[in-house]
C-alpha positions in Angstrom: 6.5 1.3 1.6 5.3 -2.3 1.2 5.7 -4.4 -1.9 1.9 -4.0 -2.5 2.1 -2.0 -5.7 -1.3 -3.6 -6.6 -3.0 -1.0 -4.3 -3.1 2.7 -5.2 -3.0 3.3 -1.5 0.7 2.3 -1.7 1.4 6.0 -2.1 0.2 6.7 1.4 2.5 4.0 2.7 0.0 3.1 5.4 -0.8 -0.4 6.7 -3.7 -1.5 4.5 -5.6 -4.5 5.8 -5.9 -5.9 2.3 
């Protein structure tokens, strides 16, 4: 869980390149 709440992919908890 990263502090990237801006992305909806945050739910997956995967390493998003963005």
